[in-house]
C-alpha positions as CSV (number, residue, x, y, z in Angstrom):
1,M,109.5,216.0,-8.8
2,T,112.4,215.8,-10.7
3,N,114.0,218.8,-8.4
4,P,117.8,216.6,-7.6
5,N,117.6,219.2,-4.3
6,S,114.2,218.3,-3.0
7,R,115.3,214.6,-1.3
8,R,117.3,213.0,-3.2
9,P,117.1,209.3,-2.0
10,L,119.6,209.9,1.5
11,R,116.4,208.5,3.2
12,I,116.0,205.7,0.8
13,M,119.4,204.7,0.5
14,A,119.9,204.8,4.4
15,I,117.2,202.4,5.0
16,I,118.6,200.2,2.3
17,I,122.3,200.4,4.0
18,G,120.4,199.6,7.3
19,S,118.8,196.7,6.4
20,A,121.6,195.5,4.5
21,V,124.0,195.8,7.5
22,V,121.0,194.1,9.4
23,L,120.5,191.3,7.4
24,G,124.2,190.9,7.2
25,A,125.0,190.6,11.0
26,L,121.9,188.4,11.2
27,L,123.1,186.0,8.5
28,L,126.9,186.0,9.9
29,W,125.4,185.2,13.3
30,I,123.4,182.7,12.3
31,F,126.3,181.2,10.1
32,F,128.8,181.0,12.5
33,D,126.4,180.0,15.2
34,L,125.8,176.8,13.1
35,G,129.5,176.4,11.8
36,I,130.3,176.3,15.7
37,G,127.5,174.1,17.1
38,E,128.5,171.8,14.0
39,M,132.1,171.9,15.5
């Protein structure tokens, strides 16, 4: 279980990065949508 060459947290890192990118894109989309709507 402690073998560094088995399956390092590459899958976990990919999932975290992907979810972070998706959440960031959604937040930016909502932020710009509300900003443009208020202006």
